[in-house]
C-alpha positions, 0 to 999 in steps of 0.5 A: 523093244527097246532099242536106244531111241526114245521120245514121246512116242518112244516114251508114250509107247516108251511113247512119240511111228512105218508101213501102210499106204494110201495106194494099198487102199488099207488106210484106217479112216476117221468118219464124219461127225454123223458117223458116216464117211464124208462124200469126196466132194466135201473134201477140199483139194490142195489143202495146207496142213499143220501137224504138231508134236511135242518133238520132231525128227533130229535129222533130215536123214532118216538113217541118222534119226535118234528117235521114233519121233522121226518116223512122223517125218520120214513116212511123208518123204521116204518109202520103205520096201514093204510096210505093215498092212493097216488092216491086219497083221500082214504086209503091204507093198511099198517100193517092193511089189512082191517078195519070196524066200529063196532060202532061210537066209535069202529074201528076193524082192521085186521092185516097183517100176516107174518110181523116181527120187525127188532129185530126179534119179530113178529108183532101182535095185542099185539104190536098194543095194546102196542103202543096205551097204550104207547101213551095214558098212557104217562105222561112224556110229551115226547110223547106229539106231537104224542099222540095229533094225537090220539085225543079221542082214549082211548084204544086198545084191542086185539081180537086175534093175527091178530085182534085189536079194537081201541076205542075212548071216543067220536065219531071221524070221522077221526080216520083212518086219525089219525092212519096214524100218529102212527108208530108201534114201536117194544115194545121190544125197548120202554126202549131204543127207543132213542138209537136204532130203530126197526120197520117193514119198508124196512130199518133198522138203522145202524148208527145215529148222533143226528140231523145230519145223519142216516145210513140205510140198506135194511131190506129184510124181510119187506113186502114192501122191494125192491132190488132197494136200498141197503143202504141210508143216511139221512143227515141234511144240514142246509144251503140251499146254502151248500145243493145246492152245495152238489147236484151239486157235486154229494154228494147228490142224492135228496134234500128237503129244497131249497127255491122255487126260488133256486130250479127253478134255478136248473131246467134243470141240475136237476130233479124237483119233485113238489107236493102239500104241503097240506097247505095254505100260509097266514098272521094271523091278530092279533087284540090284537096287532093292534085293527084296525084289528078287523074291517072287512073293514081293513081285506078286504083291506089287502086281496084286496091289494095282487095280488095272481097270482103275489105272486105265480109267484114271492114269490113261483117261480110258485110252488103253486096255488093262494088261492080262499079265503079258507084254504083247496084246491081241494081234501080235504073234505070241499073244496068249488068249488063255491069260485071264485078268490079273487080280486086285487083292490088297489083303493077299498083297499085304500077307505076301509082303509079310511072309517075305519079310518085306513090310515097310518096304520103300520103293521109289519110282523113276520116270519122265515128266510125261509119265508123272501122273501114271507113276503117281497112280502106281505109287498110290496103289503101293501105299495102300499095301504098305509100300512107301513110294515117291516118284522121281522125275528124270530128264529124258537123257538121264532116264534113257541111261537109267532104263538102258544101262543102270538105275539107282531107283528100284522101280522104273515106269515106262512103256515098252514098245513093240510097234516098230517091228510088231514083234517081241524082238523089239522088247529086247530089255528082258533078253540078253544084256551086255556085261555091266548092264542091269538085268530087269528080270533075274532069270536065265531062261527068258533070254535063252528063249528070246534068242531061240525065238529070234532064229526060229523060222517055223511060225508055229514053233516060234509062237510057242517059244514066245508064249513060253516067254510070256508064261515065264514072265507072268508066273514069276511076276517079272515086271509090274504089268499095267496096261496096253496104252493107246496113242491119241491124236487130237485134230480139228473137226475140219479134218474128216479123214485121218489115215494111219499106217500099220504102225499108227503114223499119220499119212498126210497125203490121206488127210481129208480137210473140208473147205 
């Protein structure tokens, strides 16, 4: 990824959500207890749902959200022009029902008719133009995170009320991906969007306690409204133990943010919905802190020290898959199926360290509290090949600076996300960096390939560039590759259907709750 926007999905994938649609008919659904989908008659209408997470959005304005955690709120209240298809790697209609390329820098979209904002105004091309202009013209810095997702977008133009053209300054092969991250806000509330919300989604906001609770009620005029859920509460419960207790007591219907081991302990009494997090768990190796990490032999030894099958079983409680030495996993453009598993070879790792003059090396690991057990697992593997290592826990705000700017610790455990754009473009930390920012991979070829790939419009040539990047990172052991983690939702067994978007967000309107 990494745009500077983090929390549990950001940091459970750097780990805490855009696409899909009930109307598109592509929702991923949990089955009933006997493995079959429940009859619709078993699902009660007008349910009240409480969804709890360790954090929720910092702002009612989705353009001002500082974290991917805000997506769990935004997807209920707002819509995007296009969305990722939950059933595959393509796109599904959102507020746009069709789209076409006019040329390499112009995309034309046909807009959905009969859509209204919660405040009563009509959704049309003028509203899209206003949203794009709001983001591209922002000089306050308050909309920086979402503005960054627009990439090279320079303007939007209304052809007529139901047709809009979006223009980029340079060719952008993933413009549709980017539009899955731009929620369309009612222009009439721009001036008051931190105090009130108005979108076109199936729920409208009726109450908000900043960073603690959001109350929602069904907006029946939404194009994706259902009668399954009448009201919903999004609640922040920061302590995972308290979150688990709220599930057990019935105060919460569905929860996100429990650690994988804790979630697995609740299996049986509760339903588990696990899905790919769209990220890779890694340790960055910082040569600026420990010069011996510039030696490929040392980096290879560190990779050989880890048993990835054990790491997934122990560190992730089985919720994930071992990485084959590449960031991207199956289903993403540029995944290389020819890569085999990375070996676990303690003897060779020790020999490589000896050959590199790196015996008795000390490599501490910085991370945050939510990754403590995983980082400790890595430290144990390093100890087995003679590398001394301790885990240093940092507060989230401090770790963001450590990760995105400069570190004083040689190893950083994190999870680099690409779920947000479903593309390698999201993994920007190994691409070109600003002056004064530490490099996580001391290599000039990789950032050049990254830049080239992000302008290549031919899909075949672009995939070849991404595979070159993957090959370079693996052959040079540029990071410590660990696993592709899962996201884990734990829910009451009264929830017999849990619909997710193409980015693994819960669609509250899709939830089926028994009486």
